[in-house]
Structure formats: C-alpha cells, structure tokens
DSSP file (Angstrom, degrees, kcal/mol; ACC not computed):
  #  RESIDUE AA STRUCTURE BP1 BP2  ACC     N-H-->O    O-->H-N    N-H-->O    O-->H-N    TCO  KAPPA ALPHA  PHI   PSI    X-CA   Y-CA   Z-CA
    1    1 A X     >        0   0    0      0, 0.0     4,-1.8     0, 0.0     5,-0.2   0.000 360.0 360.0 360.0 -34.6   13.3    2.1    4.1
    2    2 A X  H  >  +     0   0    0      1,-0.2     4,-2.3     2,-0.2     5,-0.2   0.877 360.0  55.3 -62.4 -37.2   12.4    5.0    1.8
    3    3 A X  H  > S+     0   0    0      1,-0.2     4,-2.5     2,-0.2    -1,-0.2   0.900 106.8  50.8 -62.1 -43.4   10.2    2.7   -0.3
    4    4 A X  H  > S+     0   0    0      1,-0.2     4,-2.5     2,-0.2    -1,-0.2   0.895 110.1  49.2 -64.9 -39.7    8.2    1.8    2.8
    5    5 A X  H  X S+     0   0    0     -4,-1.8     4,-2.6     2,-0.2    -1,-0.2   0.911 111.3  50.1 -65.6 -39.7    7.7    5.5    3.7
    6    6 A X  H  X S+     0   0    0     -4,-2.3     4,-2.4     2,-0.2    -2,-0.2   0.898 110.8  49.3 -63.5 -40.1    6.6    6.2    0.1
    7    7 A X  H  X S+     0   0    0     -4,-2.5     4,-1.8     2,-0.2    -2,-0.2   0.928 112.0  48.2 -66.0 -41.8    4.1    3.3    0.4
    8    8 A X  H  <>S+     0   0    0     -4,-2.5     5,-0.5     1,-0.2     4,-0.4   0.929 112.7  47.9 -63.8 -44.3    2.7    4.5    3.7
    9    9 A X  H ><5S+     0   0    0     -4,-2.6     3,-1.1     1,-0.2    -1,-0.2   0.887 110.5  51.7 -60.1 -38.7    2.4    8.0    2.3
   10   10 A X  H 3<5S+     0   0    0     -4,-2.4    -1,-0.2     1,-0.3    -2,-0.2   0.829 101.9  60.5 -69.1 -29.9    0.6    6.7   -0.8
   11   11 A X  T 3<5S-     0   0    0     -4,-1.8    -1,-0.3    -5,-0.2    -2,-0.2   0.615 102.8-140.0 -76.1  -5.9   -1.8    4.7    1.3
   12   12 A X  T X 5 -     0   0    0     -3,-1.1     3,-2.5    -4,-0.4     4,-0.4   0.948  15.6-161.9  50.0  69.8   -2.9    8.1    2.8
   13   13 A X  G > <S+     0   0    0     -5,-0.5     3,-1.1     1,-0.3     4,-0.4   0.747  82.8  69.0 -56.0 -25.4   -3.3    7.2    6.5
   14   14 A X  G 3  S+     0   0    0      1,-0.2    -1,-0.3     2,-0.1     3,-0.3   0.698  96.5  54.7 -67.4 -14.0   -5.4   10.3    7.2
   15   15 A X  G X> S+     0   0    0     -3,-2.5     3,-1.1    -4,-0.2     4,-0.6   0.552  83.8  88.0 -93.5  -7.9   -8.3    8.9    5.0
   16   16 A X  H X> S+     0   0    0     -3,-1.1     4,-1.5    -4,-0.4     3,-0.8   0.790  78.1  60.3 -64.3 -31.2   -8.5    5.6    7.0
   17   17 A X  H 3> S+     0   0    0     -4,-0.4     4,-1.6    -3,-0.3    -1,-0.3   0.770  96.3  64.0 -65.2 -23.0  -10.9    6.9    9.6
   18   18 A X  H <> S+     0   0    0     -3,-1.1     4,-0.5     1,-0.2    -1,-0.2   0.768 107.2  41.7 -68.4 -25.9  -13.3    7.5    6.8
   19   19 A X  H <X S+     0   0    0     -3,-0.8     4,-0.7    -4,-0.6    -2,-0.2   0.776 116.3  46.9 -90.0 -26.6  -13.5    3.8    6.0
   20   20 A X  H  X S+     0   0    0     -4,-1.5     4,-2.4     2,-0.1    -2,-0.2   0.705  98.4  71.6 -88.7 -17.2  -13.6    2.6    9.5
   21   21 A X  H  X S+     0   0    0     -4,-1.6     4,-2.3     2,-0.2     5,-0.2   0.958 100.4  41.3 -60.7 -58.3  -16.3    5.1   10.7
   22   22 A X  H  X S+     0   0    0     -4,-0.5     4,-2.6     1,-0.2    -1,-0.2   0.871 115.0  54.3 -60.1 -39.2  -19.3    3.5    8.8
   23   23 A X  H  X S+     0   0    0     -4,-0.7     4,-3.0     2,-0.2    -1,-0.2   0.924 106.9  49.2 -62.3 -45.8  -18.0    0.0    9.8
   24   24 A X  H  X S+     0   0    0     -4,-2.4     4,-2.2     1,-0.2    -1,-0.2   0.910 111.4  49.9 -61.4 -42.2  -17.9    0.9   13.4
   25   25 A X  H  X S+     0   0    0     -4,-2.3     4,-2.1     2,-0.2    -2,-0.2   0.929 112.0  47.6 -65.1 -40.7  -21.4    2.2   13.3
   26   26 A X  H  X S+     0   0    0     -4,-2.6     4,-1.9     1,-0.2    -2,-0.2   0.922 112.8  48.5 -59.7 -45.3  -22.7   -0.9   11.5
   27   27 A X  H  < S+     0   0    0     -4,-3.0    -1,-0.2     1,-0.2    -2,-0.2   0.834 110.0  52.7 -68.7 -30.0  -20.9   -3.1   14.0
   28   28 A X  H >< S+     0   0    0     -4,-2.2     3,-0.9    -5,-0.2     4,-0.2   0.885 110.8  46.7 -68.4 -37.7  -22.4   -1.1   16.9
   29   29 A X  H 3< S+     0   0    0     -4,-2.1     3,-0.3     1,-0.2    -2,-0.2   0.828 117.4  43.1 -74.0 -30.6  -25.9   -1.4   15.5
   30   30 A X  T >X S+     0   0    0     -4,-1.9     4,-1.1    -5,-0.2     3,-0.8   0.240  80.6 116.9 -96.4  14.3  -25.4   -5.2   15.0
   31   31 A X  T <4 S+     0   0    0     -3,-0.9     4,-0.5     1,-0.3     3,-0.4   0.832  73.7  49.1 -54.6 -40.1  -23.7   -5.7   18.3
   32   32 A X  T 34 S+     0   0    0     -3,-0.3     3,-0.4     1,-0.2    -1,-0.3   0.792 109.3  53.1 -73.4 -24.8  -26.3   -8.0   19.7
   33   33 A X  T <4 S+     0   0    0     -3,-0.8    -1,-0.2     1,-0.2    -2,-0.2   0.654  92.5  70.9 -80.1 -18.8  -26.3  -10.2   16.7
   34   34 A X  S >< S-     0   0    0     -4,-1.1     3,-1.9    -3,-0.4    -1,-0.2   0.759  81.3-158.5 -76.1 -21.0  -22.6  -10.7   16.7
   35   35 A X  T 3  S-     0   0    0     -4,-0.5    -3,-0.1    -3,-0.4    -2,-0.1   0.888  72.3 -45.2  46.2  51.0  -22.9  -13.0   19.8
   36   36 A X  T 3  S+     0   0    0     -5,-0.4     2,-1.7     1,-0.2     3,-0.3   0.583  99.1 137.0  76.3   9.1  -19.3  -12.6   20.8
   37   37 A X    X>  +     0   0    0     -3,-1.9     4,-1.2     1,-0.2     3,-0.8  -0.459  15.5 149.5 -83.5  59.8  -18.0  -13.2   17.2
   38   38 A X  H 3>  +     0   0    0     -2,-1.7     4,-2.5     1,-0.3    -1,-0.2   0.727  63.7  64.9 -72.2 -22.3  -15.4  -10.2   17.6
   39   39 A X  H 3> S+     0   0    0     -3,-0.3     4,-1.9     2,-0.2    -1,-0.3   0.839 101.2  51.9 -70.7 -29.3  -13.0  -11.9   15.2
   40   40 A X  H <> S+     0   0    0     -3,-0.8     4,-2.3     2,-0.2    -2,-0.2   0.893 108.7  49.7 -67.6 -41.7  -15.6  -11.4   12.5
   41   41 A X  H  X S+     0   0    0     -4,-1.2     4,-2.5     2,-0.2    -2,-0.2   0.933 110.7  49.8 -64.6 -44.6  -15.9   -7.7   13.4
   42   42 A X  H  X S+     0   0    0     -4,-2.5     4,-2.7     1,-0.2    -1,-0.2   0.924 109.7  52.0 -57.4 -44.7  -12.1   -7.4   13.3
   43   43 A X  H  X S+     0   0    0     -4,-1.9     4,-2.1     1,-0.2    -1,-0.2   0.878 109.1  49.2 -61.7 -38.8  -12.1   -9.1    9.9
   44   44 A X  H  X S+     0   0    0     -4,-2.3     4,-2.0     2,-0.2    -1,-0.2   0.924 112.5  47.7 -68.6 -39.9  -14.7   -6.7    8.5
   45   45 A X  H  X S+     0   0    0     -4,-2.5     4,-2.3     1,-0.2    -2,-0.2   0.909 110.6  52.0 -63.9 -39.6  -12.8   -3.6    9.8
   46   46 A X  H  X S+     0   0    0     -4,-2.7     4,-2.7     1,-0.2    -1,-0.2   0.892 109.3  49.1 -60.3 -42.6   -9.6   -4.9    8.3
   47   47 A X  H  X S+     0   0    0     -4,-2.1     4,-2.6     2,-0.2     5,-0.2   0.887 109.3  52.6 -63.2 -41.2  -11.3   -5.4    5.0
   48   48 A X  H  X S+     0   0    0     -4,-2.0     4,-2.1     2,-0.2    -2,-0.2   0.958 112.3  46.2 -64.6 -47.1  -12.7   -1.8    5.0
   49   49 A X  H  X S+     0   0    0     -4,-2.3     4,-2.7     1,-0.2    -2,-0.2   0.936 113.2  47.6 -60.6 -48.3   -9.2   -0.4    5.8
   50   50 A X  H  X S+     0   0    0     -4,-2.7     4,-2.8     1,-0.2    -1,-0.2   0.885 110.0  53.1 -63.2 -37.4   -7.5   -2.5    3.1
   51   51 A X  H  X S+     0   0    0     -4,-2.6     4,-2.4     2,-0.2    -1,-0.2   0.923 110.3  48.5 -57.7 -45.7  -10.2   -1.5    0.6
   52   52 A X  H  X S+     0   0    0     -4,-2.1     4,-2.1    -5,-0.2    -2,-0.2   0.929 111.6  49.5 -63.8 -44.1   -9.6    2.2    1.4
   53   53 A X  H  X S+     0   0    0     -4,-2.7     4,-2.5     1,-0.2    -2,-0.2   0.941 111.1  49.2 -59.8 -47.7   -5.8    1.7    1.0
   54   54 A X  H  X S+     0   0    0     -4,-2.8     4,-2.3     1,-0.2    -1,-0.2   0.858 109.1  52.1 -64.6 -34.4   -6.1   -0.1   -2.3
   55   55 A X  H  X S+     0   0    0     -4,-2.4     4,-2.0     2,-0.2    -1,-0.2   0.897 110.7  48.9 -63.6 -40.6   -8.4    2.7   -3.7
   56   56 A X  H  X S+     0   0    0     -4,-2.1     4,-2.1     2,-0.2    -2,-0.2   0.917 111.8  47.1 -63.7 -45.8   -5.9    5.2   -2.7
   57   57 A X  H  X S+     0   0    0     -4,-2.5     4,-2.3     1,-0.2    -2,-0.2   0.877 113.4  49.2 -69.6 -34.9   -3.0    3.4   -4.3
   58   58 A X  H  X S+     0   0    0     -4,-2.3     4,-2.3     2,-0.2     5,-0.2   0.891 110.2  51.4 -69.0 -35.6   -5.1    2.8   -7.6
   59   59 A X  H  X S+     0   0    0     -4,-2.0     4,-2.4     2,-0.2    -2,-0.2   0.928 110.5  47.8 -64.8 -43.1   -6.0    6.5   -7.6
   60   60 A X  H  X S+     0   0    0     -4,-2.1     4,-2.6     2,-0.2     5,-0.2   0.923 111.0  53.7 -62.9 -44.3   -2.3    7.5   -7.3
   61   61 A X  H  X S+     0   0    0     -4,-2.3     4,-2.6     1,-0.2    -2,-0.2   0.955 111.7  42.2 -58.6 -50.3   -1.3    5.0  -10.1
   62   62 A X  H  X S+     0   0    0     -4,-2.3     4,-2.2     1,-0.2    -1,-0.2   0.884 112.4  54.6 -69.0 -35.3   -3.8    6.4  -12.5
   63   63 A X  H  X S+     0   0    0     -4,-2.4     4,-1.2    -5,-0.2    -1,-0.2   0.926 112.7  43.3 -57.1 -45.1   -2.9   10.0  -11.6
   64   64 A X  H  X S+     0   0    0     -4,-2.6     4,-1.2     1,-0.2    -2,-0.2   0.884 113.1  52.9 -68.1 -41.4    0.8    9.3  -12.3
   65   65 A X  H  < S+     0   0    0     -4,-2.6    -2,-0.2    -5,-0.2    -1,-0.2   0.844 108.0  49.1 -64.0 -35.8   -0.1    7.4  -15.5
   66   66 A X  H  < S+     0   0    0     -4,-2.2    -1,-0.2     1,-0.2    -2,-0.2   0.758 107.5  56.7 -80.3 -23.2   -2.1   10.3  -16.9
   67   67 A X  H  <        0   0    0     -4,-1.2    -1,-0.2     1,-0.2    -2,-0.2   0.784 360.0 360.0 -71.7 -27.4    0.6   12.8  -16.1
   68   68 A X     <        0   0    0     -4,-1.2    -1,-0.2    -3,-0.1    -2,-0.2   0.447 360.0 360.0 -82.1 360.0    3.2   11.0  -18.1
C-alpha cells in the first residue's frame, strides 16, 4: 500500500490539470467536427494525462539519479 501512495505522489496529481486544460480547449474548439465521437475525445484526454504522469516520473527518476 505504501508503494501505491509513493507512486501517486510521484505522479504529482496537482499538475494534471495543466495537461488536461489545453486538451479540453482544443476539444471544445473542435466540438462540431467530432460528430459524437466522444470516445476519441476521452482517449485524447487520457493520453495527455498519461504523458504528464510519465514526464513527472522521468523527472523524479533523473533527479534521484543525479543526487546519488
């Protein structure tokens, strides 16, 4: 359970709105062109969040590696 808490903290949930904001704006602007394909919009939003999480994890890894 402690490892899961550490992973969630390393993912920095406070930064996730920074990744979803531009995606939401882009989807809002392209709303008419989606033609009801909201599963595509959800996939795009999920990719943005996962990219943000992976960037946070890689940053923490290299910060730790450089301290040692």
